[in-house]
Structure formats: structure tokens, C-alpha cells
KOLMAR-33127 format. One record per residue (C-alpha): residue in one letter; x, y, z. Coordinates in steps of 0.5 Angstrom, whole numbers, plus 2048, in hexadecimal, padded with zeros to 3 digits. Each point is the difference from the previous one (the first is absolute). Layout:
rec type=A; x=X; y=Y; z=Z
...
//
This chain:
rec type=M; x=83E; y=9D7; z=928
rec type=E; x=7F9; y=7FD; z=802
rec type=N; x=801; y=7F9; z=7FC
rec type=L; x=805; y=7FF; z=805
rec type=R; x=7FB; y=7FE; z=805
rec type=Y; x=801; y=7F9; z=7FD
rec type=M; x=807; y=800; z=802
rec type=K; x=802; y=7FA; z=804
rec type=K; x=803; y=802; z=807
rec type=Q; x=808; y=801; z=7FF
rec type=K; x=804; y=7FC; z=805
rec type=S; x=803; y=804; z=806
rec type=S; x=807; y=803; z=800
rec type=L; x=805; y=7FA; z=802
rec type=S; x=804; y=803; z=806
rec type=L; x=7FE; y=803; z=806
rec type=I; x=804; y=807; z=7FF
rec type=V; x=801; y=802; z=7F9
rec type=L; x=804; y=806; z=7FF
rec type=L; x=801; y=801; z=7F9
rec type=C; x=7FC; y=7FB; z=7FB
rec type=G; x=7FE; y=805; z=7FB
rec type=L; x=807; y=802; z=7FE
rec type=L; x=801; y=7F8; z=7FE
rec type=V; x=7FA; y=800; z=7FC
rec type=A; x=800; y=806; z=7FC
rec type=P; x=801; y=7FE; z=7F9
rec type=A; x=805; y=804; z=7FC
rec type=L; x=7FD; y=806; z=7FC
rec type=P; x=803; y=802; z=7F9
rec type=A; x=806; y=804; z=7FF
rec type=Q; x=800; y=807; z=803
rec type=Q; x=805; y=806; z=801
rec type=Y; x=803; y=800; z=807
rec type=P; x=801; y=806; z=804
rec type=G; x=806; y=805; z=7FE
rec type=G; x=800; y=7FC; z=7FA
rec type=L; x=804; y=7FA; z=803
rec type=I; x=800; y=7FA; z=7FC
rec type=D; x=7FE; y=7F9; z=804
rec type=K; x=806; y=7FE; z=804
rec type=T; x=801; y=7FC; z=807
rec type=V; x=7FF; y=805; z=806
rec type=A; x=800; y=7FB; z=805
rec type=V; x=803; y=7F9; z=802
rec type=V; x=7FE; y=7FB; z=805
rec type=G; x=805; y=7FA; z=801
rec type=N; x=7FF; y=7FD; z=7F9
rec type=E; x=7F9; y=804; z=7FF
rec type=M; x=800; y=806; z=7FC
rec type=I; x=7FB; y=806; z=7FF
rec type=S; x=800; y=804; z=7FA
rec type=I; x=7FD; y=807; z=7FF
rec type=S; x=7FB; y=7FE; z=7FB
rec type=Q; x=7FD; y=7FB; z=805
rec type=I; x=7FF; y=806; z=805
rec type=E; x=7FD; y=804; z=7FA
rec type=Q; x=7FB; y=7FA; z=7FF
rec type=E; x=7FE; y=801; z=807
rec type=V; x=7FE; y=807; z=7FF
rec type=Q; x=7FD; y=7FF; z=7FA
rec type=M; x=7FC; y=7FB; z=803
rec type=M; x=7FE; y=804; z=806
rec type=R; x=7FD; y=806; z=7FB
rec type=A; x=7FC; y=7FB; z=7FC
rec type=Q; x=7FD; y=7FE; z=806
rec type=G; x=7FE; y=807; z=802
rec type=M; x=805; y=800; z=806
rec type=S; x=803; y=807; z=802
rec type=S; x=808; y=800; z=800
rec type=D; x=804; y=805; z=803
rec type=R; x=808; y=802; z=7FF
rec type=N; x=802; y=7FB; z=804
rec type=I; x=7FC; y=7FA; z=7FD
rec type=R; x=806; y=7FD; z=7FC
rec type=C; x=804; y=800; z=807
rec type=E; x=7FB; y=7FC; z=803
rec type=L; x=7FF; y=7FB; z=7FB
rec type=L; x=807; y=7FF; z=800
rec type=E; x=800; y=7FF; z=807
rec type=Q; x=7FB; y=7FB; z=800
rec type=M; x=803; y=7FC; z=7FA
rec type=L; x=806; y=800; z=804
rec type=V; x=7FD; y=7FD; z=806
rec type=T; x=7FC; y=7FB; z=7FB
rec type=K; x=807; y=7FE; z=7FD
rec type=L; x=802; y=7FE; z=807
rec type=F; x=7FA; y=7FB; z=801
rec type=L; x=801; y=7FD; z=7FA
rec type=M; x=807; y=7FF; z=800
rec type=Q; x=7FF; y=7FC; z=807
rec type=S; x=7FA; y=7FC; z=7FD
rec type=R; x=805; y=7FD; z=7FB
rec type=I; x=805; y=7FF; z=806
rec type=D; x=7FB; y=7FC; z=804
rec type=S; x=7FE; y=7FC; z=7FA
rec type=I; x=7F8; y=803; z=800
rec type=K; x=7FC; y=7FD; z=7FB
rec type=V; x=7FB; y=803; z=7FB
rec type=N; x=7F9; y=7FD; z=800
rec type=Q; x=7FF; y=800; z=7F9
rec type=D; x=7F9; y=7FE; z=800
rec type=M; x=7FF; y=807; z=804
rec type=V; x=804; y=804; z=7FB
rec type=E; x=7FC; y=7FD; z=7FA
rec type=S; x=7FA; y=802; z=803
rec type=E; x=802; y=807; z=802
rec type=L; x=803; y=801; z=7F9
rec type=S; x=7FA; y=7FE; z=7FC
rec type=S; x=7FC; y=804; z=805
rec type=R; x=804; y=806; z=7FE
rec type=I; x=800; y=7FF; z=7F9
rec type=A; x=7F9; y=7FF; z=800
rec type=Q; x=7FE; y=807; z=803
rec type=V; x=805; y=804; z=7FC
rec type=K; x=7FD; y=7FD; z=7FA
rec type=T; x=7F9; y=802; z=802
rec type=S; x=803; y=807; z=802
rec type=L; x=803; y=801; z=7F9
rec type=G; x=7FB; y=7FD; z=7FC
rec type=G; x=804; y=7F9; z=7FE
rec type=E; x=806; y=7FD; z=7FE
rec type=K; x=802; y=804; z=7FA
rec type=E; x=7FF; y=807; z=804
rec type=M; x=804; y=7FD; z=806
rec type=E; x=806; y=7FE; z=7FC
rec type=E; x=800; y=807; z=7FD
rec type=Y; x=7FF; y=804; z=806
rec type=F; x=806; y=7FC; z=803
rec type=G; x=804; y=800; z=7F9
rec type=K; x=802; y=7F8; z=800
rec type=S; x=7FC; y=7FA; z=7FF
rec type=L; x=7FC; y=7FC; z=805
rec type=Y; x=805; y=7FA; z=800
rec type=K; x=805; y=805; z=803
rec type=I; x=7FB; y=804; z=805
rec type=R; x=7FF; y=7F9; z=803
rec type=Q; x=807; y=7FE; z=800
rec type=E; x=802; y=807; z=804
rec type=W; x=7FA; y=800; z=804
rec type=R; x=801; y=7F9; z=802
rec type=K; x=807; y=801; z=803
rec type=N; x=7FD; y=806; z=804
rec type=I; x=7FB; y=7FC; z=803
rec type=E; x=805; y=7FB; z=802
rec type=E; x=804; y=805; z=803
rec type=Q; x=7FA; y=803; z=804
rec type=S; x=7FF; y=7F9; z=802
rec type=L; x=807; y=7FF; z=803
rec type=T; x=800; y=807; z=803
rec type=Q; x=7F9; y=7FF; z=804
rec type=Q; x=802; y=7F9; z=802
rec type=M; x=807; y=803; z=803
rec type=Q; x=7FC; y=805; z=803
rec type=G; x=7FB; y=7FB; z=803
rec type=K; x=806; y=7FC; z=803
rec type=V; x=804; y=806; z=803
rec type=A; x=7F9; y=802; z=803
rec type=Q; x=7FE; y=7F9; z=803
rec type=A; x=807; y=7FF; z=803
rec type=I; x=7FE; y=804; z=806
rec type=D; x=7FF; y=7FD; z=807
rec type=E; x=7F9; y=7FE; z=802
rec type=I; x=7FC; y=806; z=803
rec type=T; x=7FF; y=7FF; z=807
rec type=P; x=7FB; y=803; z=805
rec type=L; x=807; y=804; z=802
rec type=D; x=801; y=803; z=7F9
rec type=V; x=7F9; y=802; z=800
rec type=K; x=800; y=804; z=807
rec type=Q; x=807; y=803; z=7FE
rec type=M; x=7FD; y=803; z=7FA
rec type=L; x=7FA; y=802; z=803
rec type=D; x=804; y=804; z=806
rec type=T; x=804; y=803; z=7FA
rec type=T; x=7FA; y=802; z=7FC
rec type=K; x=7FC; y=807; z=802
rec type=K; x=7F9; y=7FE; z=801
rec type=E; x=7FE; y=805; z=7FB
rec type=D; x=804; y=7FC; z=7FB
rec type=L; x=7FC; y=7F9; z=801
rec type=P; x=7FB; y=7FE; z=7FB
rec type=I; x=7F9; y=801; z=801
rec type=V; x=7FC; y=7F9; z=800
rec type=P; x=7FA; y=802; z=7FC
rec type=V; x=7F9; y=7FD; z=803
rec type=K; x=800; y=7F8; z=7FE
rec type=Y; x=7FA; y=7FC; z=800
rec type=K; x=800; y=7F8; z=801
rec type=L; x=7FA; y=7FD; z=7FD
rec type=S; x=7FC; y=7FA; z=7FF
rec type=Q; x=7FA; y=7FE; z=7FB
rec type=I; x=7FB; y=7FB; z=7FD
rec type=C; x=7FF; y=801; z=7F9
rec type=I; x=7FB; y=7FD; z=7FB
rec type=Y; x=801; y=801; z=7F9
rec type=P; x=7FA; y=801; z=7FB
rec type=D; x=7FE; y=7FB; z=7FA
rec type=R; x=806; y=801; z=7FC
rec type=E; x=7FF; y=7FB; z=7FB
rec type=A; x=7F9; y=803; z=7FE
rec type=A; x=803; y=807; z=800
rec type=N; x=806; y=7FD; z=7FB
rec type=M; x=7FB; y=7FD; z=7FC
rec type=A; x=7FC; y=806; z=7FF
rec type=C; x=806; y=804; z=7FF
rec type=R; x=802; y=7FC; z=7FA
rec type=E; x=7F9; y=800; z=7FD
rec type=R; x=800; y=808; z=800
rec type=L; x=807; y=800; z=7FD
rec type=L; x=7FE; y=7FB; z=7FB
rec type=A; x=7FA; y=804; z=7FE
rec type=L; x=805; y=806; z=7FF
rec type=R; x=804; y=7FC; z=7FC
rec type=E; x=7FB; y=7FE; z=7FB
rec type=R; x=7FE; y=807; z=800
rec type=I; x=807; y=802; z=7FD
rec type=I; x=800; y=7FA; z=7FB
rec type=A; x=7F9; y=803; z=7FE
rec type=G; x=804; y=807; z=7FE
rec type=E; x=7FF; y=804; z=806
rec type=S; x=806; y=804; z=803
rec type=F; x=805; y=7FC; z=804
rec type=S; x=803; y=807; z=803
rec type=M; x=7F9; y=803; z=801
rec type=L; x=7FD; y=7F9; z=804
rec type=A; x=807; y=801; z=804
rec type=R; x=7FF; y=807; z=802
rec type=L; x=7F9; y=7FE; z=802
rec type=Y; x=801; y=7F9; z=804
rec type=S; x=807; y=7FF; z=801
rec type=K; x=802; y=800; z=808
rec type=D; x=807; y=802; z=7FF
rec type=P; x=7FF; y=807; z=800
rec type=G; x=807; y=802; z=7FE
rec type=S; x=7FF; y=7FD; z=7F9
rec type=A; x=7F9; y=800; z=800
rec type=R; x=800; y=808; z=7FE
rec type=K; x=805; y=7FE; z=7FB
rec type=G; x=7FB; y=7FB; z=7FC
rec type=G; x=803; y=7FB; z=804
rec type=E; x=807; y=801; z=7FD
rec type=L; x=806; y=7FE; z=804
rec type=G; x=806; y=803; z=7FB
rec type=M; x=806; y=7FC; z=7FE
rec type=A; x=803; y=7FC; z=805
rec type=S; x=804; y=7FA; z=801
rec type=K; x=7FC; y=7FA; z=802
rec type=A; x=805; y=7FF; z=806
rec type=I; x=7FC; y=805; z=804
rec type=F; x=7F9; y=7FD; z=7FF
rec type=W; x=7FD; y=7FA; z=803
rec type=P; x=803; y=7FA; z=7FC
rec type=V; x=7F9; y=7FD; z=7FE
rec type=F; x=7FE; y=807; z=7FE
rec type=S; x=807; y=801; z=7FC
rec type=D; x=7FF; y=7F9; z=7FD
rec type=A; x=7F9; y=801; z=7FE
rec type=A; x=802; y=807; z=7FD
rec type=M; x=806; y=7FD; z=7FC
rec type=S; x=7FC; y=7FA; z=7FD
rec type=L; x=7FB; y=805; z=7FD
rec type=K; x=801; y=803; z=7F9
rec type=P; x=7FE; y=808; z=800
rec type=G; x=7F9; y=802; z=800
rec type=I; x=7FE; y=7F9; z=802
rec type=V; x=7FC; y=800; z=807
rec type=S; x=802; y=7FA; z=805
rec type=Q; x=7FC; y=7FB; z=804
rec type=I; x=7FF; y=802; z=807
rec type=V; x=807; y=800; z=804
rec type=E; x=800; y=800; z=808
rec type=T; x=805; y=803; z=804
rec type=P; x=800; y=802; z=807
rec type=D; x=7FD; y=807; z=7FE
rec type=G; x=7FA; y=7FD; z=7FD
rec type=F; x=7FE; y=7FE; z=7F9
rec type=H; x=802; y=803; z=7FA
rec type=I; x=7FF; y=800; z=7F8
rec type=I; x=806; y=802; z=7FC
rec type=Q; x=801; y=803; z=7F9
rec type=V; x=807; y=801; z=7FE
rec type=I; x=802; y=806; z=7FC
rec type=E; x=807; y=7FF; z=7FF
rec type=K; x=805; y=7FB; z=801
rec type=K; x=808; y=802; z=800
rec type=G; x=805; y=7FA; z=802
rec type=D; x=7FE; y=7FE; z=807
rec type=M; x=7FC; y=807; z=801
rec type=F; x=7F9; y=801; z=7FE
rec type=N; x=7FA; y=806; z=801
rec type=A; x=7F9; y=7FD; z=801
rec type=R; x=7F9; y=802; z=803
rec type=H; x=7FD; y=7FD; z=805
rec type=I; x=7F9; y=800; z=804
rec type=L; x=801; y=7FE; z=807
rec type=L; x=7FA; y=7FD; z=804
rec type=K; x=7FF; y=7FE; z=807
rec type=P; x=7FB; y=7FC; z=804
rec type=E; x=7FB; y=803; z=803
rec type=Y; x=7FC; y=7FD; z=805
rec type=T; x=7F8; y=801; z=802
rec type=S; x=7FD; y=803; z=806
rec type=E; x=7FD; y=7F9; z=801
rec type=D; x=808; y=7FE; z=801
rec type=R; x=801; y=806; z=805
rec type=E; x=7F9; y=7FF; z=804
rec type=K; x=802; y=7F8; z=801
rec type=A; x=807; y=801; z=802
rec type=F; x=7FE; y=806; z=805
rec type=K; x=7FA; y=7FC; z=803
rec type=T; x=805; y=7FA; z=802
rec type=L; x=806; y=805; z=802
rec type=D; x=7FB; y=804; z=805
rec type=S; x=7FD; y=7F9; z=803
rec type=L; x=807; y=7FE; z=801
rec type=K; x=802; y=807; z=803
rec type=T; x=7FA; y=7FF; z=805
rec type=E; x=802; y=7F9; z=802
rec type=I; x=807; y=803; z=801
rec type=E; x=7FE; y=806; z=805
rec type=N; x=7FB; y=7FB; z=803
rec type=G; x=806; y=7FB; z=802
rec type=A; x=7FD; y=7FB; z=7FD
rec type=V; x=806; y=7FF; z=7FB
rec type=S; x=807; y=803; z=800
rec type=F; x=802; y=804; z=7FA
rec type=S; x=806; y=7FB; z=7FF
rec type=M; x=7FB; y=7FA; z=800
rec type=A; x=7FB; y=804; z=7FB
rec type=A; x=806; y=802; z=7FC
rec type=K; x=802; y=7F9; z=7FF
rec type=F; x=7F9; y=7FD; z=7FF
rec type=Y; x=7FD; y=805; z=7FB
rec type=S; x=806; y=805; z=7FD
rec type=Q; x=801; y=7FF; z=7F9
rec type=D; x=807; y=803; z=800
rec type=P; x=805; y=7FB; z=800
rec type=A; x=806; y=804; z=802
rec type=T; x=7FC; y=802; z=807
rec type=R; x=7FB; y=7FB; z=802
rec type=T; x=806; y=7FB; z=802
rec type=N; x=802; y=804; z=805
rec type=G; x=7FA; y=803; z=803
rec type=G; x=7FF; y=805; z=7FB
rec type=Q; x=806; y=804; z=802
rec type=M; x=802; y=805; z=7FB
rec type=C; x=807; y=802; z=7FE
rec type=D; x=803; y=805; z=7FB
rec type=P; x=801; y=7FC; z=7F9
rec type=Q; x=807; y=804; z=7FF
rec type=T; x=803; y=801; z=807
rec type=G; x=7FD; y=7F9; z=803
rec type=S; x=7FF; y=804; z=806
rec type=A; x=7FA; y=7FF; z=804
rec type=Y; x=7FF; y=808; z=801
rec type=F; x=7FD; y=804; z=7FB
rec type=E; x=802; y=808; z=7FF
rec type=I; x=7FA; y=804; z=7FE
rec type=D; x=803; y=801; z=7F9
rec type=R; x=801; y=7F8; z=7FF
rec type=L; x=7F8; y=7FF; z=802
rec type=K; x=7FB; y=800; z=7FA
rec type=P; x=7FC; y=806; z=801
rec type=Q; x=7FA; y=7FB; z=801
rec type=D; x=803; y=7FD; z=805
rec type=Y; x=802; y=806; z=804
rec type=E; x=7FA; y=803; z=800
rec type=A; x=7FD; y=7FA; z=803
rec type=I; x=804; y=800; z=806
rec type=R; x=802; y=807; z=801
rec type=Y; x=7FB; y=801; z=805
rec type=L; x=800; y=7F9; z=804
rec type=K; x=803; y=7FF; z=806
rec type=E; x=805; y=7FA; z=801
rec type=G; x=7FC; y=7F9; z=800
rec type=D; x=7FA; y=803; z=7FC
rec type=V; x=7FE; y=7FD; z=7FA
rec type=S; x=7FE; y=805; z=7FA
rec type=K; x=7F9; y=7FF; z=7FC
rec type=P; x=800; y=7FD; z=7F9
rec type=I; x=804; y=803; z=7FB
rec type=E; x=802; y=800; z=7F9
rec type=S; x=807; y=800; z=7FE
rec type=L; x=806; y=7FD; z=7FC
rec type=D; x=805; y=7FA; z=801
rec type=N; x=807; y=800; z=7FE
rec type=E; x=7FF; y=7FC; z=7F9
rec type=G; x=801; y=803; z=7F9
rec type=R; x=802; y=807; z=7FF
rec type=N; x=7FB; y=804; z=804
rec type=G; x=7FD; y=7FA; z=804
rec type=N; x=7F9; y=7FD; z=7FF
rec type=T; x=7FA; y=801; z=804
rec type=V; x=7FF; y=7FD; z=807
rec type=Y; x=7FB; y=801; z=805
rec type=K; x=803; y=7FF; z=808
rec type=I; x=7FF; y=802; z=807
rec type=V; x=807; y=803; z=803
rec type=R; x=802; y=800; z=807
rec type=L; x=804; y=805; z=803
rec type=D; x=805; y=7FB; z=804
rec type=K; x=805; y=806; z=803
rec type=R; x=801; y=807; z=7FE
rec type=V; x=807; y=803; z=802
rec type=E; x=800; y=808; z=800
rec type=A; x=805; y=804; z=7FC
rec type=H; x=806; y=801; z=805
rec type=P; x=808; y=801; z=800
rec type=A; x=804; y=7FA; z=7FF
rec type=S; x=801; y=7FC; z=807
rec type=Y; x=804; y=7FB; z=802
rec type=E; x=7FA; y=7FC; z=804
rec type=N; x=7FB; y=801; z=7FA
rec type=D; x=805; y=800; z=7FA
rec type=Y; x=806; y=7FC; z=801
rec type=D; x=800; y=7FD; z=7F9
rec type=L; x=7FF; y=807; z=7FC
rec type=L; x=806; y=802; z=805
rec type=S; x=804; y=7FA; z=7FF
rec type=G; x=7FF; y=801; z=7F8
rec type=M; x=803; y=807; z=801
rec type=A; x=806; y=7FE; z=804
rec type=K; x=801; y=7FB; z=7FB
rec type=Q; x=800; y=804; z=7FA
rec type=K; x=804; y=805; z=804
rec type=K; x=806; y=7FB; z=801
rec type=S; x=7FF; y=7FE; z=7F9
rec type=M; x=801; y=807; z=7FD
rec type=E; x=806; y=800; z=805
rec type=A; x=803; y=7FA; z=7FE
rec type=I; x=7FF; y=802; z=7F8
rec type=E; x=804; y=807; z=802
rec type=T; x=806; y=7FC; z=803
rec type=F; x=800; y=7FC; z=7FB
rec type=I; x=801; y=805; z=7FB
rec type=N; x=805; y=804; z=804
rec type=E; x=804; y=7FA; z=801
rec type=K; x=800; y=7FF; z=7F8
rec type=I; x=802; y=807; z=7FE
rec type=A; x=806; y=800; z=805
rec type=T; x=802; y=7F9; z=7FD
rec type=T; x=7FE; y=800; z=7F9
rec type=H; x=804; y=803; z=7FA
rec type=I; x=7FC; y=806; z=7FE
rec type=I; x=802; y=806; z=7FB
rec type=I; x=7FB; y=805; z=7FF
rec type=D; x=802; y=805; z=7FA
rec type=P; x=801; y=807; z=803
rec type=I; x=7FB; y=803; z=7FC
rec type=F; x=7FC; y=7FE; z=806
rec type=K; x=804; y=804; z=805
rec type=D; x=7FB; y=805; z=802
rec type=C; x=7FB; y=7FA; z=801
rec type=P; x=7FC; y=801; z=807
rec type=F; x=801; y=7F8; z=801
rec type=E; x=7FC; y=7FE; z=807
rec type=R; x=806; y=7FB; z=801
rec type=E; x=806; y=803; z=801
rec type=G; x=804; y=7FA; z=7FE
rec type=F; x=7FE; y=801; z=7F9
rec type=L; x=804; y=807; z=800
rec type=A; x=806; y=7FD; z=802
rec type=K; x=800; y=7FC; z=7FA
rec type=I; x=7FF; y=805; z=7FB
rec type=R; x=807; y=800; z=7FB
rec type=P; x=804; y=807; z=801
//
């Protein structure tokens, strides 16, 4: 859904290795007929935890609803995954691992908001699942709490390994075929000097354009037509600015607050978000959901802004190349980017924190500027984007190519950190498998004989099938 472009970034997964997240968070679906006419019953016991045939069928139905294909062994695979999940869950309780309730409530609210948006509202959600929203919340909260415990336990097992040593890395290299080693893509280390255009003047001009559109709408012109003509949100512009019925939780809070305060048909004052400036017209409100139109405008900069910045940057480039000033010193004195000027202009990937960028992590404008440079060369002035807002804001800059590392098979000398991470992951996976196999051997497990022909990956489960 295009309106999800405003969605806040979701938090990353809690654990290092998540084996079975989906199994713990899939909501219960309406009652159904089970294979072979079976009524619901318990088909596996793990300690004091039980697995019913309805839970397995709910997973199958959820997979199909999400467009996933399933083969004839899918129920066997799901049961094995559920059995493993229960082993981690039991151990988490033995170890008295605590649930992060703030995380649970945040995740619960996010899931409900997404499903309500997908189904069209609270009533539609209750009809689909065949129960009240209160009951759904109770069930999902329990599932997410179990997910949290399981993930934390997996992480605890994975992290219990010894520290990775250079010897571990060398041993991994010695036992790995050269063709199986990862290919490290070409990487670039860069520095920059940035100058921003006159944002205040551009913001003011943007507001004035939006006010003029608002006045035209109030005077009787069609909001939808003006949105199609002028809105800078391509997803909604072609639909007359309409976003569709959605939970307020998926938009920027200031946008949602403004929309929820409006009566249908009324046009809002200007609302500023990290995406730009909006005017909003609510079409319908339903609980904490709304459908609205909006027109988005973004600041536009003049040719004078560009020429002035390029002149300054070109002069700095000349001074740097003549040796009158170092790039690092020029960045500290002249760059307007607070994230890089304090360290001499050195850039880092905002997501990974690495000082090296792979090609697909570079902004296209930056890559075009440095792709043919030699190490130590400084680019000509370019117009690019910073890392603020949804898509970034206009910035003018010069970029220096500090170092280029060509694509190559991972090696001990050049890629120790990468190989160390691989060795750690391998050890973590081995620790998890050891944990699972030990728990299978020592835990009271009973599996219904209807699963006697299942091709379980772990042979220990075969011995647990009741005769």
C-alpha cells in the first residue's frame, strides 16, 4: 500500500538467530475442517507444553493467506518447528527470562494497526477472526510474549559460545573450499564537504504555494484535481491525494494528529513532517482509523542557491588540490553537515556504521561523482541528498575517494571481521543444534502416531512418536 510510505521504521528482531518467529505470532483463525475429518485434539506434548492439530492447521491457513505454497509435508515441517520452539520456550521459563512488556505492547499495537488497515477496520477484523478485538489482543499478546522468550533463549544459547579467535578463523578457512568463500563486493571509503541551500527561504516559498492551493480549495476548486496536478506524493497523487482507510499508527504522529482532529470535508492548516509540507482533508473516520486526501509539497531551491554553493565548493576543490589546505581541515571549517565535518568529512554508512560503502548503499549522485576517480581525487561539485527525512534533502557537495577496495574472495588478511562473523555464526548455529538435540533426548516428548511417516530432520523426534 502506497500510504505505508509514511510508516515508521519497525524495530529489528530481538535475537541473533530467529528460527521460528512466525509460528509464535500467527493469530488464531476461524474454526475449520481438519484433514481426514479429524476433530481438534492434542497431537504432541513437550514437557508441560501441548500442540494441537488446530494450531498446525491455523499455520497452514495463514501461509496460504500470505500466498505461500505448501507441499504435502508442510504439516510435518510445521510440527517439527513447533516442537523445537517449545523446547526453547520451556528453557526460557526454567532460566527465569523476563519479557520486555514495552516491546510486547509496541509490537502488539503495530500488528493490530497493520491488520486493521489491511482488512478495513476494527469491525472487519473481528468478523475475519470471528472474535472480539479484546480477545484478539489477549491471544496475540500471549503469542508475542512467547516469541520474546523464545528469541531471548535462542540468543542466550548462541551467545554462550567462546570468543572467536584468529585460530578459529583460520580453521574455518582451512575447512572451506575457496569457491564457497563469500565474494566481497567493491567498496568505497569517502569524505565530503557539504553546503546546504537556503532552507528557510525555500520552506517559506513552499508554504506560500501550499497556502495558495488551500485557498483555491476553500473557494470551491476540487481537492482531488489539485492533488493530481501538484502533489509530490506520486502514490496518492494519481488517486486524487487519497490515502485509503488506515490506522493512524502507520503515519507520522503529527500527520495523524492533524487528520484525527479534522471533521470530514474540512481542509487542515499546513502540516510539516519529515516528508515535506501537507494540507489534509479527511474523508472518513472510524475509531482510530481514517481515510484522507492530502497534497504534499517539498521545498524547491533556486539556481542562485546552486550557483553560489558550486562556486564555493569549486574554490575549495582548487585550494585542496593546490595543497593550500587539507581536505580534512576544509571540511571542519566549511562543511555544513554536522555528521561528518567534526571528523574531517569522513562519511559512514548510516545503517551499518561502516566507513566503507558498497555500491548499492551509495546514493546514485554520489556514486556517479566518484566512480571514475582515483584514490585521493576530489570530485567536481554535485547536487545530492543527505540522510534526513524519508528521501533526503537537497545538499551540494564535493566528495573525495579515500580508498577503493576491489571485489575479491574473502581473505584472512583483508576481511578478518567478515570471516570472524561467519565463524561466530557457524559456532552459534552449532550451539543451537547441540542444545536442541540434548533437549530432545532429555525432555518428555510424545508425538501422535498420525505423524509416524513424517520425514523429520532431527531423528530424535522419530523416537518420540507414540506406538
